[in-house]
VOVEX-941515 format. One record per residue (C-alpha): residue in one letter; x, y, z. Coordinates in steps of 0.05 Angstrom, whole numbers. Layout:
BEGIN
SITE:resn:u:v:w
SITE:A:X:Y:Z
...
***
This chain:
BEGIN
SITE:resn:u:v:w
SITE:X:190:1270:1062
SITE:X:161:1231:1121
SITE:X:98:1266:1120
SITE:X:88:1252:1049
SITE:X:106:1183:1060
SITE:X:55:1176:1119
SITE:X:0:1204:1074
SITE:X:8:1153:1016
SITE:X:8:1097:1065
SITE:X:-62:1127:1098
SITE:X:-90:1136:1030
SITE:X:-70:1066:1009
SITE:X:-98:1037:1074
SITE:X:-163:1077:1071
SITE:X:-194:1041:1011
SITE:X:-178:968:1047
SITE:X:-212:995:1107
SITE:X:-270:1027:1067
SITE:X:-283:958:1037
SITE:X:-284:919:1103
SITE:X:-335:968:1136
SITE:X:-376:967:1076
SITE:X:-379:896:1077
SITE:X:-392:892:1155
SITE:X:-442:946:1145
SITE:X:-478:903:1085
SITE:X:-480:842:1136
SITE:X:-509:875:1192
SITE:X:-561:906:1150
SITE:X:-577:834:1127
SITE:X:-580:809:1194
SITE:X:-627:868:1210
SITE:X:-676:853:1154
SITE:X:-674:778:1170
SITE:X:-693:798:1245
SITE:X:-749:841:1221
SITE:X:-772:790:1173
SITE:X:-788:732:1228
SITE:X:-774:718:1300
SITE:X:-733:661:1286
SITE:X:-661:683:1263
SITE:X:-626:643:1204
SITE:X:-559:618:1226
SITE:X:-512:624:1175
SITE:X:-438:587:1187
SITE:X:-378:633:1177
SITE:X:-304:615:1166
SITE:X:-246:641:1198
SITE:X:-176:639:1162
SITE:X:-112:615:1202
SITE:X:-53:649:1170
SITE:X:-1:617:1218
SITE:X:1:549:1243
SITE:X:63:528:1285
SITE:X:99:465:1285
SITE:X:63:402:1313
SITE:X:-3:442:1315
SITE:X:-63:399:1294
SITE:X:-134:405:1278
SITE:X:-152:372:1337
SITE:X:-112:428:1381
SITE:X:-147:487:1337
SITE:X:-218:459:1359
SITE:X:-204:450:1433
SITE:X:-182:518:1434
SITE:X:-234:555:1399
SITE:X:-293:513:1420
SITE:X:-294:554:1482
SITE:X:-323:611:1445
SITE:X:-376:574:1399
SITE:X:-394:516:1364
SITE:X:-340:495:1309
SITE:X:-353:455:1253
SITE:X:-308:432:1200
SITE:X:-233:444:1203
SITE:X:-180:439:1145
SITE:X:-108:450:1147
SITE:X:-69:454:1083
SITE:X:-7:410:1085
SITE:X:68:434:1070
SITE:X:95:417:1001
SITE:X:131:349:1001
SITE:X:194:383:971
SITE:X:201:433:1033
SITE:X:194:369:1077
SITE:X:252:339:1041
SITE:X:291:399:1039
SITE:X:283:401:1120
SITE:X:304:325:1128
SITE:X:363:333:1082
SITE:X:384:398:1124
SITE:X:374:360:1192
SITE:X:415:301:1166
SITE:X:472:346:1136
SITE:X:475:379:1211
SITE:X:475:310:1239
SITE:X:411:314:1274
SITE:X:370:248:1285
SITE:X:300:271:1281
SITE:X:237:240:1258
SITE:X:192:297:1220
SITE:X:123:301:1226
SITE:X:72:331:1174
SITE:X:72:404:1188
SITE:X:13:448:1164
SITE:X:21:522:1126
SITE:X:-53:553:1131
SITE:X:-123:525:1154
SITE:X:-196:547:1155
SITE:X:-244:535:1214
SITE:X:-318:539:1205
SITE:X:-366:563:1259
SITE:X:-436:548:1270
SITE:X:-456:620:1270
SITE:X:-420:675:1231
SITE:X:-427:729:1287
SITE:X:-383:685:1338
SITE:X:-331:678:1278
SITE:X:-328:749:1272
SITE:X:-321:756:1345
SITE:X:-271:707:1353
SITE:X:-223:730:1299
SITE:X:-234:805:1320
SITE:X:-214:782:1390
SITE:X:-165:725:1388
SITE:X:-121:759:1336
SITE:X:-49:772:1351
SITE:X:-65:734:1421
SITE:X:-18:681:1446
SITE:X:-47:613:1431
SITE:X:-32:577:1493
SITE:X:-56:604:1558
SITE:X:-21:558:1606
SITE:X:56:572:1616
SITE:X:76:496:1600
SITE:X:36:496:1537
SITE:X:81:485:1476
SITE:X:44:548:1431
SITE:X:50:595:1486
SITE:X:98:641:1448
SITE:X:58:637:1379
SITE:X:4:684:1362
SITE:X:-66:672:1333
SITE:X:-65:702:1258
SITE:X:-140:699:1247
SITE:X:-182:734:1191
SITE:X:-259:726:1180
SITE:X:-273:713:1106
SITE:X:-335:762:1086
SITE:X:-385:720:1047
SITE:X:-337:659:1041
SITE:X:-371:594:1039
SITE:X:-338:519:1049
SITE:X:-360:505:975
SITE:X:-310:561:959
SITE:X:-260:528:994
SITE:X:-267:458:963
SITE:X:-276:489:896
SITE:X:-205:526:904
SITE:X:-171:460:932
SITE:X:-200:418:874
SITE:X:-175:470:827
SITE:X:-102:474:858
SITE:X:-101:394:856
SITE:X:-117:391:784
SITE:X:-63:448:770
SITE:X:-12:408:805
SITE:X:-36:342:763
SITE:X:-29:382:697
SITE:X:45:408:719
SITE:X:64:333:742
SITE:X:36:310:680
SITE:X:73:361:636
SITE:X:136:349:676
SITE:X:131:268:662
SITE:X:119:285:588
SITE:X:182:324:588
SITE:X:223:271:625
SITE:X:195:221:576
SITE:X:217:256:512
SITE:X:289:270:537
SITE:X:297:195:559
SITE:X:270:175:490
SITE:X:318:228:457
SITE:X:381:201:495
SITE:X:368:128:478
SITE:X:360:141:402
SITE:X:428:177:414
SITE:X:459:120:443
SITE:X:428:69:389
SITE:X:458:118:339
SITE:X:526:119:361
SITE:X:524:43:374
SITE:X:503:29:297
SITE:X:561:85:278
SITE:X:609:49:316
SITE:X:589:-21:295
SITE:X:595:7:220
SITE:X:665:33:230
SITE:X:688:-36:260
SITE:X:662:-73:197
SITE:X:714:-91:148
SITE:X:672:-99:87
SITE:X:653:-30:97
SITE:X:692:15:50
SITE:X:730:70:78
SITE:X:690:136:68
SITE:X:741:181:102
SITE:X:776:231:67
SITE:X:849:224:50
SITE:X:894:279:30
SITE:X:964:267:-5
SITE:X:1021:320:-14
SITE:X:1065:322:-68
SITE:X:1139:305:-56
SITE:X:1185:360:-55
SITE:X:1253:363:-90
SITE:X:1294:344:-26
SITE:X:1246:285:-19
SITE:X:1258:260:-87
SITE:X:1332:269:-82
SITE:X:1330:231:-18
SITE:X:1293:170:-48
SITE:X:1337:168:-104
SITE:X:1399:168:-67
SITE:X:1369:113:-21
SITE:X:1362:66:-85
SITE:X:1425:22:-98
SITE:X:1471:58:-134
SITE:X:1435:122:-127
SITE:X:1490:161:-90
SITE:X:1537:151:-148
SITE:X:1484:174:-198
SITE:X:1475:237:-154
SITE:X:1550:252:-146
SITE:X:1556:246:-222
SITE:X:1496:299:-235
SITE:X:1524:345:-193
SITE:X:1599:344:-218
SITE:X:1562:350:-292
SITE:X:1523:409:-266
SITE:X:1579:440:-244
SITE:X:1630:435:-307
SITE:X:1564:459:-349
SITE:X:1564:519:-302
SITE:X:1638:530:-314
SITE:X:1640:516:-384
SITE:X:1591:571:-396
SITE:X:1630:620:-348
SITE:X:1692:607:-388
SITE:X:1656:621:-452
SITE:X:1626:684:-427
SITE:X:1699:709:-407
SITE:X:1736:691:-473
SITE:X:1682:703:-517
SITE:X:1674:637:-547
SITE:X:1604:605:-559
SITE:X:1575:562:-503
SITE:X:1592:489:-510
SITE:X:1518:473:-524
SITE:X:1514:520:-589
SITE:X:1581:496:-609
SITE:X:1558:424:-603
SITE:X:1494:441:-641
SITE:X:1539:478:-700
SITE:X:1584:422:-709
SITE:X:1517:376:-715
SITE:X:1496:415:-765
SITE:X:1557:422:-809
SITE:X:1560:342:-807
SITE:X:1493:338:-823
SITE:X:1498:384:-883
***
């Protein structure tokens, strides 16, 4: 398994190494053609990329350190994001440290007047200590250099302009989203205030739903009994009901017609 993984890694690295070698061969061929065409060699600037920049490392430092190997032209360092800086400050304040944070950088580009010097510097200083002196604050930091083939300063300017445009567009979208959310919140507050004012208005008809349940038999009896003389009426009604039930029971026992039927019969006889 280990052998297969090593073979895969070697196959993955071969194309990258081949591309770098092809670019070097093409540039050497161009240089030889330029030398053959004329006695004067055309000086082409070269750009070296810095992948690691330690804290408090400034463009002046890199210019002083790399000027010993060749003429240095323009230098540009990409500053860290503001959000990262605010996060560092908040972490330091939470830890109780009182420290003023200066602007740090994440990556950089250095232009040499001659690209051959840039190649030699990138090849010789890569993964070596930045500071040669013992008391140098960058003694334990290593150079992370890479020569950029066929990369000019105009490419860098275009790339930075594109990043600025993307950042502005993102900021514009975020501001528009925040504005929409704020407008929606204000509209909701105004609508709620109108509803509250309408509920407090006495001239406004009550549009709320009202549900009334029919009174039960017990409630009706309680209401009747609560009236003046209602208890006597209720007592008489219960007595009459009991008497009627008793008469009907006696009539069924002795075979006589119930009192209601006998009363109806007498009334019919009287009428006839």
